[in-house]
HTML snippet that shows the backbone in 3Dmol.js (N, CA, C, O; Angstrom):
<script src="https://3Dmol.org/build/3Dmol-min.js"></script>
<div id="view" style="width:600px;height:400px;position:relative"></div>
<script>
const pdb = `
ATOM      1  N   MET A   1     -15.069 -42.723 -39.019  1.00  0.00           N
ATOM      2  CA  MET A   1     -15.422 -41.492 -37.337  1.00  0.00           C
ATOM      3  C   MET A   1     -15.354 -41.308 -37.016  1.00  0.00           C
ATOM      4  O   MET A   1     -15.030 -40.122 -36.945  1.00  0.00           O
ATOM      5  N   THR A   2     -15.590 -42.469 -35.607  1.00  0.00           N
ATOM      6  CA  THR A   2     -15.124 -43.186 -33.855  1.00  0.00           C
ATOM      7  C   THR A   2     -13.947 -42.261 -34.404  1.00  0.00           C
ATOM      8  O   THR A   2     -14.200 -41.089 -34.683  1.00  0.00           O
ATOM      9  N   GLU A   3     -13.017 -42.636 -34.518  1.00  0.00           N
ATOM     10  CA  GLU A   3     -11.472 -42.720 -34.437  1.00  0.00           C
ATOM     11  C   GLU A   3     -11.238 -40.575 -33.827  1.00  0.00           C
ATOM     12  O   GLU A   3     -10.445 -39.907 -33.163  1.00  0.00           O
ATOM     13  N   VAL A   4     -12.282 -40.402 -34.478  1.00  0.00           N
ATOM     14  CA  VAL A   4     -11.991 -38.751 -35.131  1.00  0.00           C
ATOM     15  C   VAL A   4     -12.724 -38.545 -33.723  1.00  0.00           C
ATOM     16  O   VAL A   4     -12.014 -38.517 -32.718  1.00  0.00           O
ATOM     17  N   LEU A   5     -14.574 -38.352 -33.559  1.00  0.00           N
ATOM     18  CA  LEU A   5     -15.101 -38.486 -32.386  1.00  0.00           C
ATOM     19  C   LEU A   5     -14.123 -38.638 -31.097  1.00  0.00           C
ATOM     20  O   LEU A   5     -14.217 -37.926 -30.098  1.00  0.00           O
ATOM     21  N   ASP A   6     -13.291 -39.545 -31.253  1.00  0.00           N
ATOM     22  CA  ASP A   6     -13.166 -39.730 -29.382  1.00  0.00           C
ATOM     23  C   ASP A   6     -11.211 -38.753 -29.679  1.00  0.00           C
ATOM     24  O   ASP A   6     -10.584 -38.192 -28.780  1.00  0.00           O
ATOM     25  N   THR A   7     -10.904 -38.841 -30.686  1.00  0.00           N
ATOM     26  CA  THR A   7      -9.852 -37.618 -30.586  1.00  0.00           C
ATOM     27  C   THR A   7     -10.265 -36.524 -30.458  1.00  0.00           C
ATOM     28  O   THR A   7      -9.577 -35.931 -29.628  1.00  0.00           O
ATOM     29  N   GLU A   8     -11.527 -35.554 -31.092  1.00  0.00           N
ATOM     30  CA  GLU A   8     -12.223 -34.705 -29.873  1.00  0.00           C
ATOM     31  C   GLU A   8     -11.964 -34.658 -28.172  1.00  0.00           C
ATOM     32  O   GLU A   8     -11.152 -34.007 -27.514  1.00  0.00           O
ATOM     33  N   VAL A   9     -12.971 -35.597 -27.781  1.00  0.00           N
ATOM     34  CA  VAL A   9     -12.931 -36.028 -26.876  1.00  0.00           C
ATOM     35  C   VAL A   9     -11.595 -36.425 -25.654  1.00  0.00           C
ATOM     36  O   VAL A   9     -11.460 -36.266 -24.441  1.00  0.00           O
ATOM     37  N   LEU A  10     -10.849 -36.955 -26.658  1.00  0.00           N
ATOM     38  CA  LEU A  10      -9.554 -36.448 -25.450  1.00  0.00           C
ATOM     39  C   LEU A  10      -9.600 -35.069 -26.018  1.00  0.00           C
ATOM     40  O   LEU A  10     -10.685 -34.687 -25.580  1.00  0.00           O
ATOM     41  N   GLY A  11      -9.165 -34.179 -26.644  1.00  0.00           N
ATOM     42  CA  GLY A  11      -8.902 -33.245 -26.989  1.00  0.00           C
ATOM     43  C   GLY A  11      -9.723 -32.254 -25.970  1.00  0.00           C
ATOM     44  O   GLY A  11      -9.360 -31.407 -25.154  1.00  0.00           O
ATOM     45  N   THR A  12     -10.540 -32.574 -26.242  1.00  0.00           N
ATOM     46  CA  THR A  12     -11.351 -31.697 -24.546  1.00  0.00           C
ATOM     47  C   THR A  12     -10.932 -31.753 -23.020  1.00  0.00           C
ATOM     48  O   THR A  12     -10.785 -30.855 -22.191  1.00  0.00           O
ATOM     49  N   GLU A  13     -10.756 -33.473 -22.925  1.00  0.00           N
ATOM     50  CA  GLU A  13     -10.564 -33.961 -21.490  1.00  0.00           C
ATOM     51  C   GLU A  13      -9.295 -33.151 -21.763  1.00  0.00           C
ATOM     52  O   GLU A  13      -9.535 -31.981 -21.464  1.00  0.00           O
ATOM     53  N   LEU A  14      -8.212 -33.275 -22.148  1.00  0.00           N
ATOM     54  CA  LEU A  14      -6.644 -32.747 -21.754  1.00  0.00           C
ATOM     55  C   LEU A  14      -6.968 -31.346 -22.111  1.00  0.00           C
ATOM     56  O   LEU A  14      -7.399 -30.995 -21.013  1.00  0.00           O
ATOM     57  N   GLN A  15      -7.104 -29.937 -23.113  1.00  0.00           N
ATOM     58  CA  GLN A  15      -8.179 -29.237 -22.285  1.00  0.00           C
ATOM     59  C   GLN A  15      -8.274 -28.760 -20.717  1.00  0.00           C
ATOM     60  O   GLN A  15      -7.394 -28.228 -20.041  1.00  0.00           O
ATOM     61  N   ALA A  16      -9.678 -29.133 -20.330  1.00  0.00           N
ATOM     62  CA  ALA A  16      -9.729 -28.846 -19.450  1.00  0.00           C
ATOM     63  C   ALA A  16      -9.876 -29.153 -18.201  1.00  0.00           C
ATOM     64  O   ALA A  16     -10.420 -28.720 -17.186  1.00  0.00           O
ATOM     65  N   ASP A  17      -8.723 -30.727 -18.841  1.00  0.00           N
ATOM     66  CA  ASP A  17      -7.197 -30.824 -17.326  1.00  0.00           C
ATOM     67  C   ASP A  17      -6.364 -30.276 -16.946  1.00  0.00           C
ATOM     68  O   ASP A  17      -5.875 -30.393 -15.822  1.00  0.00           O
ATOM     69  N   THR A  18      -5.851 -29.196 -18.239  1.00  0.00           N
ATOM     70  CA  THR A  18      -4.512 -28.463 -17.883  1.00  0.00           C
ATOM     71  C   THR A  18      -5.544 -27.013 -17.368  1.00  0.00           C
ATOM     72  O   THR A  18      -4.872 -26.325 -16.599  1.00  0.00           O
ATOM     73  N   THR A  19      -6.909 -26.429 -17.590  1.00  0.00           N
ATOM     74  CA  THR A  19      -7.499 -25.639 -17.515  1.00  0.00           C
ATOM     75  C   THR A  19      -7.579 -25.652 -16.121  1.00  0.00           C
ATOM     76  O   THR A  19      -7.320 -24.700 -15.386  1.00  0.00           O
ATOM     77  N   VAL A  20      -8.040 -27.047 -15.700  1.00  0.00           N
ATOM     78  CA  VAL A  20      -8.717 -26.739 -13.834  1.00  0.00           C
ATOM     79  C   VAL A  20      -7.083 -27.018 -12.581  1.00  0.00           C
ATOM     80  O   VAL A  20      -6.934 -26.908 -11.364  1.00  0.00           O
ATOM     81  N   ARG A  21      -6.055 -27.449 -13.871  1.00  0.00           N
ATOM     82  CA  ARG A  21      -4.706 -27.683 -13.115  1.00  0.00           C
ATOM     83  C   ARG A  21      -4.716 -25.687 -13.038  1.00  0.00           C
ATOM     84  O   ARG A  21      -5.097 -25.044 -12.060  1.00  0.00           O
ATOM     85  N   GLU A  22      -4.318 -25.239 -14.029  1.00  0.00           N
ATOM     86  CA  GLU A  22      -4.170 -23.812 -13.583  1.00  0.00           C
ATOM     87  C   GLU A  22      -5.140 -22.672 -13.371  1.00  0.00           C
ATOM     88  O   GLU A  22      -5.013 -21.512 -13.764  1.00  0.00           O
ATOM     89  N   ALA A  23      -6.259 -23.274 -12.593  1.00  0.00           N
ATOM     90  CA  ALA A  23      -7.238 -22.331 -11.604  1.00  0.00           C
ATOM     91  C   ALA A  23      -6.610 -22.728 -10.630  1.00  0.00           C
ATOM     92  O   ALA A  23      -5.898 -21.864 -10.118  1.00  0.00           O
ATOM     93  N   MET A  24      -6.586 -24.120  -9.973  1.00  0.00           N
ATOM     94  CA  MET A  24      -5.516 -24.725  -9.049  1.00  0.00           C
ATOM     95  C   MET A  24      -3.766 -24.289  -8.760  1.00  0.00           C
ATOM     96  O   MET A  24      -3.050 -24.431  -7.769  1.00  0.00           O
ATOM     97  N   ASP A  25      -3.519 -23.723 -10.095  1.00  0.00           N
ATOM     98  CA  ASP A  25      -2.109 -23.348  -9.551  1.00  0.00           C
ATOM     99  C   ASP A  25      -2.919 -21.593  -8.717  1.00  0.00           C
ATOM    100  O   ASP A  25      -2.522 -21.269  -7.597  1.00  0.00           O
ATOM    101  N   LEU A  26      -4.040 -20.659  -9.492  1.00  0.00           N
ATOM    102  CA  LEU A  26      -4.324 -19.657  -9.328  1.00  0.00           C
ATOM    103  C   LEU A  26      -4.484 -19.862  -8.098  1.00  0.00           C
ATOM    104  O   LEU A  26      -3.455 -19.543  -7.502  1.00  0.00           O
ATOM    105  N   ILE A  27      -5.609 -20.403  -7.130  1.00  0.00           N
ATOM    106  CA  ILE A  27      -5.643 -20.806  -6.063  1.00  0.00           C
ATOM    107  C   ILE A  27      -4.394 -20.836  -4.751  1.00  0.00           C
ATOM    108  O   ILE A  27      -4.158 -20.051  -3.832  1.00  0.00           O
ATOM    109  N   ASP A  28      -3.839 -21.982  -5.128  1.00  0.00           N
ATOM    110  CA  ASP A  28      -2.388 -22.389  -4.913  1.00  0.00           C
ATOM    111  C   ASP A  28      -1.622 -21.035  -4.284  1.00  0.00           C
ATOM    112  O   ASP A  28      -1.294 -20.984  -3.099  1.00  0.00           O
ATOM    113  N   ARG A  29      -1.447 -20.243  -4.976  1.00  0.00           N
ATOM    114  CA  ARG A  29      -0.605 -19.267  -6.223  1.00  0.00           C
ATOM    115  C   ARG A  29      -0.874 -18.093  -4.119  1.00  0.00           C
ATOM    116  O   ARG A  29      -0.151 -17.774  -3.175  1.00  0.00           O
ATOM    117  N   GLY A  30      -2.418 -17.938  -4.543  1.00  0.00           N
ATOM    118  CA  GLY A  30      -2.734 -17.178  -3.828  1.00  0.00           C
ATOM    119  C   GLY A  30      -2.986 -17.137  -2.594  1.00  0.00           C
ATOM    120  O   GLY A  30      -2.761 -16.095  -1.978  1.00  0.00           O
ATOM    121  N   LEU A  31      -3.454 -18.136  -2.021  1.00  0.00           N
ATOM    122  CA  LEU A  31      -3.663 -18.361  -0.559  1.00  0.00           C
ATOM    123  C   LEU A  31      -2.129 -18.380  -0.412  1.00  0.00           C
ATOM    124  O   LEU A  31      -1.800 -18.016   0.717  1.00  0.00           O
ATOM    125  N   GLY A  32      -0.949 -18.736  -1.321  1.00  0.00           N
ATOM    126  CA  GLY A  32       0.407 -19.089  -0.616  1.00  0.00           C
ATOM    127  C   GLY A  32       0.278 -17.270  -0.297  1.00  0.00           C
ATOM    128  O   GLY A  32       0.544 -16.968   0.866  1.00  0.00           O
ATOM    129  N   GLY A  33       0.017 -16.465  -0.940  1.00  0.00           N
ATOM    130  CA  GLY A  33       0.286 -15.240  -0.524  1.00  0.00           C
ATOM    131  C   GLY A  33      -0.180 -14.449   0.332  1.00  0.00           C
ATOM    132  O   GLY A  33      -0.018 -13.256   0.585  1.00  0.00           O
ATOM    133  N   ILE A  34      -0.891 -15.419   0.820  1.00  0.00           N
ATOM    134  CA  ILE A  34      -2.250 -15.032   2.236  1.00  0.00           C
ATOM    135  C   ILE A  34      -2.258 -15.640   3.045  1.00  0.00           C
ATOM    136  O   ILE A  34      -3.227 -15.663   3.805  1.00  0.00           O
ATOM    137  N   SER A  35      -1.130 -16.426   3.233  1.00  0.00           N
ATOM    138  CA  SER A  35      -1.051 -17.953   4.256  1.00  0.00           C
ATOM    139  C   SER A  35      -0.507 -16.688   5.749  1.00  0.00           C
ATOM    140  O   SER A  35      -1.483 -16.143   6.264  1.00  0.00           O
ATOM    141  N   ASP A  36       0.099 -16.510   6.015  1.00  0.00           N
ATOM    142  CA  ASP A  36       1.669 -15.202   7.023  1.00  0.00           C
ATOM    143  C   ASP A  36       0.540 -14.760   6.979  1.00  0.00           C
ATOM    144  O   ASP A  36      -0.138 -15.480   7.711  1.00  0.00           O
ATOM    145  N   ARG A  37      -0.257 -13.744   6.406  1.00  0.00           N
ATOM    146  CA  ARG A  37      -0.827 -11.954   6.849  1.00  0.00           C
ATOM    147  C   ARG A  37      -2.528 -12.650   8.029  1.00  0.00           C
ATOM    148  O   ARG A  37      -3.476 -13.198   7.467  1.00  0.00           O
ATOM    149  N   ASN A  38      -2.504 -12.484   9.205  1.00  0.00           N
ATOM    150  CA  ASN A  38      -3.484 -11.956   9.907  1.00  0.00           C
ATOM    151  C   ASN A  38      -4.797 -11.789   8.687  1.00  0.00           C
ATOM    152  O   ASN A  38      -5.772 -12.514   8.487  1.00  0.00           O
ATOM    153  N   ILE A  39      -4.406 -10.676   8.084  1.00  0.00           N
ATOM    154  CA  ILE A  39      -5.486  -9.165   7.847  1.00  0.00           C
ATOM    155  C   ILE A  39      -5.636  -9.567   5.713  1.00  0.00           C
ATOM    156  O   ILE A  39      -4.550  -9.672   5.144  1.00  0.00           O
ATOM    157  N   VAL A  40      -6.583  -9.690   5.064  1.00  0.00           N
ATOM    158  CA  VAL A  40      -6.558  -9.654   3.351  1.00  0.00           C
ATOM    159  C   VAL A  40      -7.689  -8.949   3.289  1.00  0.00           C
ATOM    160  O   VAL A  40      -8.887  -9.163   3.103  1.00  0.00           O
ATOM    161  N   THR A  41      -7.284  -8.438   3.407  1.00  0.00           N
ATOM    162  CA  THR A  41      -7.946  -7.473   2.292  1.00  0.00           C
ATOM    163  C   THR A  41      -9.426  -7.934   1.333  1.00  0.00           C
ATOM    164  O   THR A  41      -9.002  -9.015   0.926  1.00  0.00           O
ATOM    165  N   SER A  42     -10.125  -7.879   1.034  1.00  0.00           N
ATOM    166  CA  SER A  42     -11.461  -7.698   0.046  1.00  0.00           C
ATOM    167  C   SER A  42     -11.471  -7.813  -1.154  1.00  0.00           C
ATOM    168  O   SER A  42     -12.150  -8.435  -1.970  1.00  0.00           O
ATOM    169  N   SER A  43     -10.003  -6.631  -1.202  1.00  0.00           N
ATOM    170  CA  SER A  43      -9.746  -6.260  -2.941  1.00  0.00           C
ATOM    171  C   SER A  43      -9.227  -7.341  -2.905  1.00  0.00           C
ATOM    172  O   SER A  43     -10.138  -8.013  -3.389  1.00  0.00           O
ATOM    173  N   GLU A  44      -8.120  -8.310  -2.609  1.00  0.00           N
ATOM    174  CA  GLU A  44      -6.928  -8.946  -3.132  1.00  0.00           C
ATOM    175  C   GLU A  44      -8.364 -10.455  -2.825  1.00  0.00           C
ATOM    176  O   GLU A  44      -8.470 -10.901  -3.967  1.00  0.00           O
ATOM    177  N   VAL A  45      -9.172 -11.141  -2.084  1.00  0.00           N
ATOM    178  CA  VAL A  45      -9.843 -11.970  -2.191  1.00  0.00           C
ATOM    179  C   VAL A  45     -10.855 -11.816  -3.515  1.00  0.00           C
ATOM    180  O   VAL A  45     -11.236 -12.898  -3.961  1.00  0.00           O
ATOM    181  N   ALA A  46     -11.435 -10.397  -4.337  1.00  0.00           N
ATOM    182  CA  ALA A  46     -11.880 -10.747  -5.197  1.00  0.00           C
ATOM    183  C   ALA A  46     -10.807 -10.693  -6.108  1.00  0.00           C
ATOM    184  O   ALA A  46     -10.854 -11.561  -6.980  1.00  0.00           O
ATOM    185  N   ASP A  47     -10.066 -10.091  -6.140  1.00  0.00           N
ATOM    186  CA  ASP A  47      -9.419 -10.357  -7.625  1.00  0.00           C
ATOM    187  C   ASP A  47      -8.631 -11.737  -7.951  1.00  0.00           C
ATOM    188  O   ASP A  47      -8.227 -11.881  -9.105  1.00  0.00           O
ATOM    189  N   LEU A  48      -8.361 -12.884  -6.882  1.00  0.00           N
ATOM    190  CA  LEU A  48      -8.191 -14.162  -6.362  1.00  0.00           C
ATOM    191  C   LEU A  48      -9.319 -14.764  -7.885  1.00  0.00           C
ATOM    192  O   LEU A  48      -9.209 -15.380  -8.946  1.00  0.00           O
ATOM    193  N   LEU A  49     -10.475 -13.986  -6.946  1.00  0.00           N
ATOM    194  CA  LEU A  49     -11.913 -15.123  -7.031  1.00  0.00           C
ATOM    195  C   LEU A  49     -12.596 -14.795  -8.586  1.00  0.00           C
ATOM    196  O   LEU A  49     -13.649 -15.242  -9.040  1.00  0.00           O
ATOM    197  N   LEU A  50     -11.265 -13.516  -9.463  1.00  0.00           N
ATOM    198  CA  LEU A  50     -12.552 -13.151 -10.106  1.00  0.00           C
ATOM    199  C   LEU A  50     -10.910 -13.644 -11.049  1.00  0.00           C
ATOM    200  O   LEU A  50     -11.448 -14.040 -12.083  1.00  0.00           O
ATOM    201  N   ASP A  51     -10.113 -13.749 -11.180  1.00  0.00           N
ATOM    202  CA  ASP A  51      -8.533 -14.292 -12.148  1.00  0.00           C
ATOM    203  C   ASP A  51      -9.439 -16.144 -12.237  1.00  0.00           C
ATOM    204  O   ASP A  51      -9.826 -16.663 -13.284  1.00  0.00           O
ATOM    205  N   VAL A  52      -9.522 -16.593 -11.217  1.00  0.00           N
ATOM    206  CA  VAL A  52     -10.730 -17.899 -11.487  1.00  0.00           C
ATOM    207  C   VAL A  52     -10.988 -18.204 -11.385  1.00  0.00           C
ATOM    208  O   VAL A  52     -10.700 -19.383 -11.182  1.00  0.00           O
ATOM    209  N   ARG A  53     -12.761 -17.326 -11.308  1.00  0.00           N
ATOM    210  CA  ARG A  53     -13.702 -17.498 -12.400  1.00  0.00           C
ATOM    211  C   ARG A  53     -13.853 -17.287 -13.971  1.00  0.00           C
ATOM    212  O   ARG A  53     -14.752 -17.612 -14.747  1.00  0.00           O
ATOM    213  N   MET A  54     -12.509 -16.547 -14.177  1.00  0.00           N
ATOM    214  CA  MET A  54     -11.975 -15.997 -15.791  1.00  0.00           C
ATOM    215  C   MET A  54     -11.187 -17.490 -16.839  1.00  0.00           C
ATOM    216  O   MET A  54     -11.216 -17.592 -18.065  1.00  0.00           O
ATOM    217  N   VAL A  55     -10.717 -18.210 -16.102  1.00  0.00           N
ATOM    218  CA  VAL A  55     -10.014 -19.681 -16.153  1.00  0.00           C
ATOM    219  C   VAL A  55     -11.033 -20.867 -16.097  1.00  0.00           C
ATOM    220  O   VAL A  55     -10.737 -21.977 -16.539  1.00  0.00           O
ATOM    221  N   LEU A  56     -12.005 -20.640 -15.645  1.00  0.00           N
ATOM    222  CA  LEU A  56     -13.328 -21.739 -15.467  1.00  0.00           C
ATOM    223  C   LEU A  56     -14.672 -21.054 -16.455  1.00  0.00           C
ATOM    224  O   LEU A  56     -15.829 -21.472 -16.508  1.00  0.00           O
ATOM    225  N   VAL A  57     -14.216 -20.172 -17.003  1.00  0.00           N
ATOM    226  CA  VAL A  57     -14.962 -19.457 -18.138  1.00  0.00           C
ATOM    227  C   VAL A  57     -15.106 -20.154 -19.622  1.00  0.00           C
ATOM    228  O   VAL A  57     -15.981 -20.473 -20.426  1.00  0.00           O
ATOM    229  N   ARG A  58     -13.605 -20.182 -19.453  1.00  0.00           N
ATOM    230  CA  ARG A  58     -12.352 -20.367 -20.869  1.00  0.00           C
ATOM    231  C   ARG A  58     -12.306 -22.296 -20.807  1.00  0.00           C
ATOM    232  O   ARG A  58     -12.122 -23.256 -21.555  1.00  0.00           O
ATOM    233  N   LEU A  59     -12.621 -21.971 -19.332  1.00  0.00           N
ATOM    234  CA  LEU A  59     -12.652 -24.330 -19.394  1.00  0.00           C
ATOM    235  C   LEU A  59     -14.634 -24.475 -19.885  1.00  0.00           C
ATOM    236  O   LEU A  59     -14.878 -25.482 -20.550  1.00  0.00           O
ATOM    237  N   ASP A  60     -15.766 -23.630 -19.600  1.00  0.00           N
ATOM    238  CA  ASP A  60     -16.591 -23.768 -20.095  1.00  0.00           C
ATOM    239  C   ASP A  60     -16.815 -23.160 -21.438  1.00  0.00           C
ATOM    240  O   ASP A  60     -17.807 -23.630 -21.995  1.00  0.00           O
ATOM    241  N   HIS A  61     -15.857 -21.795 -22.456  1.00  0.00           N
ATOM    242  CA  HIS A  61     -16.437 -22.080 -23.342  1.00  0.00           C
ATOM    243  C   HIS A  61     -15.949 -23.055 -24.126  1.00  0.00           C
ATOM    244  O   HIS A  61     -16.612 -23.479 -25.072  1.00  0.00           O
ATOM    245  N   GLN A  62     -14.371 -23.669 -23.742  1.00  0.00           N
ATOM    246  CA  GLN A  62     -14.089 -25.274 -24.413  1.00  0.00           C
ATOM    247  C   GLN A  62     -14.394 -25.653 -24.256  1.00  0.00           C
ATOM    248  O   GLN A  62     -14.326 -26.565 -25.079  1.00  0.00           O
ATOM    249  N   ILE A  63     -15.374 -26.001 -23.066  1.00  0.00           N
ATOM    250  CA  ILE A  63     -15.803 -28.089 -23.689  1.00  0.00           C
ATOM    251  C   ILE A  63     -17.099 -27.343 -24.260  1.00  0.00           C
ATOM    252  O   ILE A  63     -17.138 -27.588 -25.465  1.00  0.00           O
ATOM    253  N   SER A  64     -18.352 -26.398 -23.821  1.00  0.00           N
ATOM    254  CA  SER A  64     -19.232 -25.289 -24.847  1.00  0.00           C
ATOM    255  C   SER A  64     -19.067 -25.942 -26.139  1.00  0.00           C
ATOM    256  O   SER A  64     -19.755 -26.743 -26.771  1.00  0.00           O
ATOM    257  N   SER A  65     -18.122 -25.451 -26.313  1.00  0.00           N
ATOM    258  CA  SER A  65     -17.750 -25.424 -28.181  1.00  0.00           C
ATOM    259  C   SER A  65     -17.290 -27.219 -28.820  1.00  0.00           C
ATOM    260  O   SER A  65     -17.443 -27.707 -29.940  1.00  0.00           O
ATOM    261  N   ASN A  66     -16.939 -27.572 -28.062  1.00  0.00           N
ATOM    262  CA  ASN A  66     -16.749 -29.345 -28.196  1.00  0.00           C
ATOM    263  C   ASN A  66     -17.387 -30.300 -27.540  1.00  0.00           C
ATOM    264  O   ASN A  66     -17.126 -31.482 -27.761  1.00  0.00           O
TER     265      ASN A  66
END
`;
const viewer = $3Dmol.createViewer("view");
viewer.addModel(pdb, "pdb");
viewer.setStyle({}, {cartoon: {color: "spectrum"}});
viewer.zoomTo();
viewer.render();
</script>
């Protein structure tokens, strides 16, 4: 029984780690795309934040279901 629980915990941690890295990659790509510009539209910032939010919501659901 302990082995099953350990496997489930490790699986959840790996999913969380992958999802957090995916969110960081989204942020890095978004910042890289706007770093050379003086003006960034609010819609571009909103799009980036929504993308990151979607990744974090998926992570929350994965953690909650396990």
